[in-house]
MARLUMPA-336585 format. One record per residue (C-alpha): x, y, z. Coordinates in pm, whole numbers, padded with zeros to 5 digits, always signed. Each point is the difference from the previous one (the first is absolute). Layout:
<rs>
XYZ;...
</rs>
This chain:
<rs>
-01813+00642+02716;-00200-00250+00200;+00144-00139+00323;+00062-00372+00018;-00152-00183+00298;+00348-00001+00160;+00045+00377-00035;-00352+00063+00129;+00062-00231+00297;+00333+00163+00083;-00150+00349-00007;-00294-00123+00208;+00245-00122+00267;+00154+00345+00012;-00343+00160+00016;-00123-00208+00295;+00316+00073+00200;-00031+00374-00068;-00365+00004+00105;+00084-00192+00317;+00294+00235+00072;-00241+00292-00025;-00243-00164+00243;+00267-00104+00248;+00155+00345-00012;-00335+00147+00103;-00037-00257+00279;+00344+00100+00129;-00083+00371-00037;-00318-00028+00206;+00149-00208+00282;+00345+00153+00043;+00121+00109+00345;+00328+00106+00153;+00308+00208-00048;+00019+00198-00325;-00369-00071-00063;-00072+00302-00219;+00291-00045-00241;-00072-00370-00050;-00374+00067-00025;+00073+00237-00291;+00248-00244-00159;-00266-00270+00006;-00237+00228-00187;+00272+00050-00262;+00042-00378-00036;-00377-00052-00022;-00033+00265-00271;+00286-00149-00200;-00138-00355+00027;-00346+00113-00107;+00134+00194-00300;+00229-00286-00103;-00287-00250+00023;-00203+00222-00230;+00291+00029-00242;+00047-00377-00015;-00374-00063-00042;-00019+00256-00281;+00303-00156-00167;-00176-00336+00018;-00308+00148-00168;+00221+00153-00271;+00120-00356-00065;-00359-00135-00006;+00048-00178+00332;-00257+00023+00278;+00129+00127+00335;-00172-00147+00305;+00005+00222+00306;-00289-00162+00183;+00058-00044+00371;-00038-00378-00026;+00268-00014-00271;+00238+00228+00187;-00047-00200+00320;+00057-00334-00172;+00284+00095-00231;+00229+00259+00161;+00339-00102+00135;+00020+00237+00299;-00029-00130+00355;-00312+00119+00180;+00049+00321+00197;-00051-00050+00374;-00323+00108+00165;-00004+00281+00255;+00239+00277+00090;+00358-00030-00123;+00299+00194+00123;+00187+00224-00239;+00304-00227+00026;-00200-00312-00085;-00189+00181-00274;+00325+00100-00168;+00107-00366-00009;-00341-00120-00118;-00041+00257-00277;+00360-00035-00118;-00051-00376-00033;-00319+00054-00198;+00161+00253-00232;+00288-00242-00058;-00239-00291-00062;-00197+00203-00254;+00326+00084-00179;+00102-00368+00010;-00318-00095-00186;+00088+00252-00271;+00358-00124-00022;-00122-00362-00015;-00220+00068-00304;+00217+00266-00162;+00194-00212-00249;-00310-00175-00132;-00181+00334-00027;+00299+00157-00177;+00024-00289-00248;-00357+00057-00114;-00053+00371+00057;+00291+00234+00074;-00244+00287+00053;-00163-00182+00292;+00348-00077+00134;+00073+00374-00011;-00309+00059+00214;+00132-00255+00249;+00342+00169+00001;-00150+00333+00105;-00210-00161+00272;+00293-00203+00135;+00216+00312+00016;-00258+00196+00200;-00097-00283+00236;+00365-00074+00078;+00051+00370+00075;-00302+00001+00231;+00126-00316+00175;+00337+00162+00059;-00159+00319+00132;-00240-00169+00241;+00264-00249+00116;+00239+00287+00079;-00238+00094+00282;+00141-00278+00218;+00351-00047-00137;+00298+00083+00220;+00308+00180-00127;+00298-00225-00063;+00238+00207+00211;-00016+00291+00239;+00082+00337-00152;+00250+00207+00191;+00084+00364-00048;+00364+00084-00070;+00177+00179+00285;-00019+00379-00030;+00315+00195-00055;
</rs>
């Protein structure tokens, strides 16, 4: 099978967001400060690794479909849909918000192109499904760092 220009373009959009997610995750990792630093520092490495592996998987899928992935820095800068990560040190609380938003935006790109991808190539859609599942899990896990419980837990009275 050879990818149509639309399929190639849709997969390229996913690729540029994944590459940018990888880069922004590293920026956050290097400039993180504050409470619960170590745990979030390690979570960011997990996100970076996942984004890098997923970008490679999408690019290799594109090549299998005779499409040409473009991971050049100029292309990623011009074409990704993620907001720029702030310069300088960021608190753990702010980093959680920033990275969660970027994970969710990357997933949104995949959901936006999913139906068109699925119409032409269900195998590529399956690749997107697996990536969406993992990125949503990572977003939930990192966001839980700053979430508050919905109600106080009380111990029952002892007998």
